[in-house]
C-alpha positions as CSV (number, residue, x, y, z in Angstrom):
1,M,26.4,-3.7,140.7
2,K,28.6,-6.8,141.5
3,K,30.2,-6.0,137.7
4,L,30.0,-2.2,138.4
5,F,31.8,-2.4,141.2
6,P,35.0,-3.7,140.4
7,V,34.6,-0.8,137.1
8,L,34.1,1.7,139.4
9,I,37.4,0.7,142.0
10,F,39.6,0.3,139.2
11,G,38.6,3.9,137.9
12,V,39.3,5.4,141.2
13,L,42.6,3.3,141.3
14,L,43.3,4.6,137.9
15,G,42.3,7.9,138.7
16,F,44.8,8.2,142.2
17,G,47.7,6.5,140.6
18,F,48.0,8.7,137.8
19,A,47.8,11.7,139.3
20,K,51.4,12.2,140.7
21,K,54.3,11.8,138.6
22,K,57.8,12.1,139.1
23,L,59.0,14.7,136.2
24,T,63.2,14.9,135.7
25,A,63.8,18.6,134.2
26,D,65.1,19.1,130.9
27,S,69.1,19.6,131.5
28,T,69.0,21.6,127.8
29,A,66.9,24.5,129.7
30,S,67.5,24.0,132.9
31,Y,70.8,25.4,134.6
32,I,71.5,26.9,138.0
33,R,74.2,29.6,138.7
34,Y,75.8,31.1,141.4
35,E,77.3,34.7,141.9
36,M,80.3,36.0,143.7
37,E,81.4,39.6,144.5
38,H,85.2,40.0,145.1
39,P,86.0,44.3,145.7
40,L,87.9,44.2,142.2
41,H,85.7,42.4,140.0
42,D,82.0,40.5,140.1
43,W,81.8,37.3,138.4
44,D,78.9,34.2,138.1
45,A,79.8,30.5,137.2
46,R,77.0,28.2,135.2
47,S,76.0,24.6,135.4
48,T,73.7,22.8,133.2
49,A,74.8,19.3,134.4
50,S,72.1,19.3,137.3
51,K,69.8,16.5,138.1
52,C,66.4,17.6,139.2
53,M,63.5,15.4,140.0
54,I,59.8,16.1,141.3
55,V,56.9,14.6,142.3
56,Y,54.1,16.4,140.6
57,D,50.4,16.0,141.6
58,E,48.9,17.0,138.1
59,E,45.4,17.0,139.6
60,A,46.6,19.9,141.9
61,S,48.8,21.5,139.4
62,R,51.0,21.1,142.6
63,I,55.1,19.7,143.5
64,E,55.0,17.7,145.8
65,A,59.0,17.3,146.3
66,V,62.0,18.1,145.4
67,A,65.4,16.3,144.6
68,V,68.2,18.0,143.1
69,S,72.1,16.8,143.0
70,V,74.7,19.6,140.9
71,P,78.0,18.3,140.3
72,V,80.8,21.1,141.7
73,K,83.3,20.4,138.5
74,S,80.3,21.3,136.7
75,F,80.2,24.9,137.1
76,D,81.7,27.4,134.3
77,S,82.8,31.0,134.7
78,G,84.4,31.3,131.2
79,N,87.8,31.0,133.1
80,S,89.3,27.7,134.0
81,N,91.8,29.6,136.1
82,R,88.9,31.0,138.3
83,D,86.9,27.1,138.1
84,S,90.0,24.9,138.9
85,H,91.3,27.8,142.2
86,A,87.0,27.3,143.0
87,L,87.5,23.3,143.0
88,E,90.4,23.4,145.3
89,V,88.7,25.8,147.4
90,L,85.5,23.4,147.6
91,E,87.5,20.7,148.2
92,A,85.6,18.8,144.8
93,L,87.5,15.6,145.0
94,K,86.0,15.0,148.7
95,Y,82.6,16.9,147.9
96,R,81.9,16.2,144.9
97,N,78.0,17.2,144.4
98,V,76.0,19.9,145.9
99,T,72.5,18.2,147.2
100,F,69.4,19.9,148.3
101,T,66.1,17.8,149.4
102,S,62.8,18.8,150.3
103,T,61.1,18.5,153.2
104,G,57.8,21.0,152.8
105,I,56.3,22.8,150.1
106,S,54.2,25.7,150.5
107,E,52.2,27.5,147.5
108,N,50.2,30.6,146.9
109,A,49.1,31.9,143.9
110,G,52.4,30.9,142.3
111,Q,55.1,31.7,144.7
112,L,56.7,28.7,146.1
113,S,58.3,28.0,149.6
114,I,60.4,25.5,149.9
115,Q,62.0,24.1,153.0
116,G,64.7,21.3,152.5
117,N,67.9,20.6,153.6
118,L,70.8,21.7,151.3
119,T,74.2,19.9,151.5
120,F,77.4,21.8,150.2
121,H,80.8,21.1,151.0
122,G,80.0,18.2,153.5
123,V,77.4,20.6,155.5
124,T,73.9,20.0,155.8
125,H,71.8,23.4,157.0
126,P,67.8,23.1,157.1
127,I,67.1,26.1,154.3
128,V,64.1,28.0,152.8
129,I,63.7,28.6,148.8
130,P,61.5,30.6,147.5
131,A,60.6,30.2,143.6
132,M,58.1,30.6,141.5
133,K,56.1,28.3,139.2
134,K,55.1,29.0,136.0
135,T,52.8,26.4,133.3
136,E,52.8,27.2,129.7
137,G,53.1,25.2,126.4
138,G,53.2,21.9,128.4
139,Q,56.4,22.6,130.1
140,L,56.8,23.5,134.1
141,K,58.6,26.1,134.8
142,V,60.5,26.6,138.8
143,E,62.6,29.7,139.2
144,G,64.3,31.3,142.2
145,R,66.9,33.4,144.1
146,F,68.3,32.4,147.4
147,E,71.8,33.2,149.1
148,I,73.8,30.9,151.8
149,N,76.9,32.3,153.7
150,M,80.3,29.9,152.6
151,K,81.5,30.1,156.7
152,D,77.9,28.1,157.6
153,Y,79.2,25.6,155.2
154,E,82.8,25.3,156.8
155,V,84.7,26.9,152.8
156,S,86.8,29.6,153.8
157,P,86.2,32.5,151.3
158,P,89.0,32.7,148.9
159,S,91.6,35.7,148.5
160,L,92.5,37.0,145.2
161,M,95.2,40.1,145.1
162,G,94.9,40.0,149.8
163,F,91.2,40.5,149.2
164,R,88.7,38.1,150.0
165,V,85.4,37.7,148.0
166,K,82.5,38.1,150.7
167,E,80.7,35.3,152.3
168,K,77.5,35.5,150.4
169,I,76.9,33.4,147.0
170,R,74.0,34.4,145.3
171,I,72.5,31.4,143.6
172,S,69.7,31.4,141.2
173,F,68.1,28.4,139.0
174,L,65.9,27.9,136.7
175,M,64.6,24.1,135.9
176,V,61.8,23.0,132.9
177,F,59.7,20.3,133.3
178,K,57.7,19.0,130.1
179,L,54.3,17.7,131.5
180,M,53.4,16.2,128.2
């Protein structure tokens, strides 16, 4: 029994120690996108430069924590003039990143409710982000969509040709993590 006890303790420690992993999203397959509306036209911009990390419990197949940071300057709308204007409006030299850190995650049949703090333009607000989690082909995919109001983050909606853009920004994302 004395010889078996260290083996049991080591086995238990191994089991608990390796069940949780820190995973980083694959930047070649992941993105964050925002969509804006203007009376004359709508547009979107996409970034593949986000850094997203999760704490993943392999045994329970559960995400326990999320942290995301995306450089404001990394969003590309396909129009350099529009992107330059966005950087001015968002004071990108002063507020370089948009960040999110989870405070709690609940899951029901692949539907996630991710509570946390979103920091945008130097202002932090609690937010709940709905998402879907799917595991396939050795990958964990988390996809979601939510809205924020620019004014809540002290951003004055820019105008074009005398018309202001709508205050709400729709944000969508896909984060892909390799499990193997």
